Each structure stands twice: as C-alpha cells, then as structure tokens.
C-alpha positions as a Markdown table, in Angstrom:
| # | Residue | x | y | z |
|---|---|---|---|---|
| 1 | Met | 100.1 | 136.2 | 90.8 |
| 2 | Arg | 97.5 | 138.6 | 89.7 |
| 3 | Leu | 94.5 | 139.5 | 91.8 |
| 4 | Leu | 91.2 | 138.9 | 89.6 |
| 5 | Thr | 88.2 | 138.9 | 92.2 |
| 6 | Thr | 87.6 | 138.5 | 95.7 |
| 7 | Ile | 84.3 | 137.1 | 97.0 |
| 8 | Lys | 82.4 | 138.5 | 99.8 |
| 9 | His | 82.0 | 136.6 | 103.4 |
| 10 | Pro | 80.8 | 138.3 | 106.9 |
| 11 | Arg | 83.9 | 136.9 | 108.0 |
| 12 | Leu | 86.8 | 135.4 | 105.8 |
| 13 | Arg | 88.5 | 137.3 | 102.8 |
| 14 | Ile | 88.6 | 134.9 | 99.9 |
| 15 | Ser | 90.7 | 135.9 | 97.0 |
| 16 | Ile | 90.6 | 134.5 | 93.9 |
| 17 | Phe | 94.5 | 134.9 | 91.5 |
| 18 | Leu | 95.7 | 134.1 | 88.2 |
| 19 | His | 99.3 | 132.9 | 87.9 |
| 20 | Gln | 100.8 | 131.0 | 84.4 |
| 21 | Asn | 97.0 | 130.5 | 83.4 |
| 22 | Cys | 96.8 | 128.9 | 86.9 |
| 23 | Phe | 93.7 | 129.9 | 89.4 |
| 24 | Ser | 94.0 | 129.9 | 93.0 |
| 25 | Val | 91.8 | 130.8 | 96.4 |
| 26 | Lys | 93.0 | 132.4 | 99.4 |
| 27 | Thr | 91.3 | 132.0 | 102.7 |
| 28 | Glu | 91.9 | 134.0 | 105.4 |
| 29 | Asp | 90.8 | 134.6 | 109.1 |
| 30 | Gln | 93.0 | 136.5 | 111.3 |
| 31 | Leu | 96.0 | 134.5 | 112.0 |
| 32 | Tyr | 95.1 | 132.0 | 109.5 |
| 33 | Gln | 94.9 | 130.9 | 105.3 |
| 34 | Glu | 94.8 | 128.9 | 103.6 |
| 35 | Ile | 95.8 | 128.5 | 99.4 |
| 36 | Ile | 94.6 | 125.9 | 97.1 |
| 37 | Phe | 95.5 | 126.1 | 93.9 |
| 38 | Phe | 94.4 | 124.3 | 90.4 |
| 39 | Arg | 96.6 | 123.1 | 87.4 |
| 40 | Glu | 95.9 | 124.6 | 84.1 |
| 41 | Gly | 92.5 | 123.5 | 82.4 |
| 42 | Glu | 91.0 | 122.2 | 85.4 |
| 43 | Leu | 88.7 | 125.7 | 85.9 |
| 44 | Ala | 87.8 | 127.2 | 82.2 |
| 45 | Asn | 87.1 | 130.9 | 83.1 |
| 46 | Leu | 86.4 | 133.1 | 85.8 |
| 47 | Glu | 83.4 | 132.9 | 86.2 |
| 48 | Glu | 83.1 | 128.7 | 86.4 |
| 49 | Phe | 85.6 | 129.0 | 89.4 |
| 50 | Val | 83.4 | 131.7 | 91.3 |
| 51 | Asp | 80.4 | 129.4 | 90.5 |
| 52 | Leu | 81.3 | 126.4 | 91.9 |
| 53 | Leu | 83.3 | 127.8 | 94.9 |
| 54 | Gln | 79.2 | 128.6 | 95.6 |
| 55 | Arg | 77.6 | 126.2 | 94.8 |
| 56 | Thr | 80.1 | 124.1 | 96.8 |
| 57 | Gly | 79.8 | 125.8 | 100.0 |
| 58 | Tyr | 83.3 | 126.3 | 99.5 |
| 59 | Ala | 83.1 | 129.2 | 102.1 |
| 60 | Asp | 81.5 | 127.0 | 105.1 |
| 61 | Gln | 84.5 | 124.4 | 104.4 |
| 62 | Ala | 87.4 | 126.7 | 104.7 |
| 63 | Glu | 85.9 | 128.6 | 107.4 |
| 64 | Arg | 85.5 | 125.1 | 109.5 |
| 65 | Arg | 89.3 | 124.4 | 108.6 |
| 66 | Leu | 90.8 | 127.8 | 109.7 |
| 67 | Ala | 88.9 | 126.9 | 112.1 |
| 68 | Ala | 90.8 | 123.9 | 113.3 |
| 69 | Met | 94.1 | 125.2 | 113.1 |
| 70 | His | 93.2 | 127.6 | 115.6 |
| 71 | Gln | 92.8 | 124.8 | 117.1 |
| 72 | Ser | 96.0 | 123.2 | 116.6 |
| 73 | Arg | 97.8 | 126.5 | 117.2 |
| 74 | Thr | 96.0 | 127.1 | 121.0 |
| 75 | Asp | 96.8 | 123.0 | 121.3 |
| 76 | Val | 100.5 | 123.8 | 120.6 |
| 77 | Leu | 100.2 | 127.1 | 122.5 |
| 78 | Asn | 99.2 | 125.1 | 125.7 |
| 79 | Leu | 101.4 | 122.2 | 125.4 |
| 80 | Ser | 103.7 | 121.6 | 128.4 |
| 81 | Asp | 106.6 | 118.8 | 129.4 |
| 82 | Asn | 106.8 | 116.7 | 132.4 |
| 83 | Ala | 108.0 | 118.9 | 134.1 |
| 84 | Gly | 105.0 | 121.3 | 134.0 |
| 85 | Asn | 107.4 | 123.4 | 131.2 |
| 86 | Thr | 105.5 | 125.5 | 128.7 |
| 87 | Ile | 106.2 | 125.2 | 125.3 |
| 88 | Gln | 107.5 | 128.6 | 125.9 |
| 89 | Asp | 110.0 | 127.6 | 128.6 |
| 90 | Leu | 110.8 | 124.9 | 126.4 |
| 91 | Glu | 114.1 | 125.1 | 124.2 |
| 92 | Ile | 113.4 | 124.1 | 120.5 |
| 93 | Ile | 116.4 | 122.6 | 118.5 |
C-alpha cells in the first residue's frame, strides 16, 4: 500500500492509500482505527476521493464510529459474570 496523502483534522489521523489501483482511507484515533476499501473504478482519482470525503462529512462520521468502538471496549472491560468476577478474572477459552 502506498500512502498518497493525509487529511488534516484536529483529532483524527486520516490517511489515503492506493493498492493495486484501489483506494482506501484509514482513520485513527488513539487505540482505534477503521479502514474502508474502495473497488477499482469506484473513484476516478485522488482529488475526487478527497472531495467526496470532505463533502460527505466523513471525518465527523468516522469520529462517531471510533467513539462507539471506544464505548464497546469500555463495556467489555466492565463486564462481570454472576459471581462478580471482572473480565480480567475470567478464563477465555
């Protein structure tokens, strides 16, 4: 994968890649990341891709999805079984 560009954002790291004529966008926020791949031919060029990301409010949407990932992780870490054991006390098989 070849890094083509990054999109400036105050909180997120947004990177656009090209691999075998297919674009992808990777968004990172501390412990969390998402990668969205696009098929060959779905996007004409890098400029169109960046424009679409900006016009559709991609960064705001991605920020909400990453916040939901954080909440899911927090929920898992706070799980307990009926005996009061936390997730750290449970044996995973």
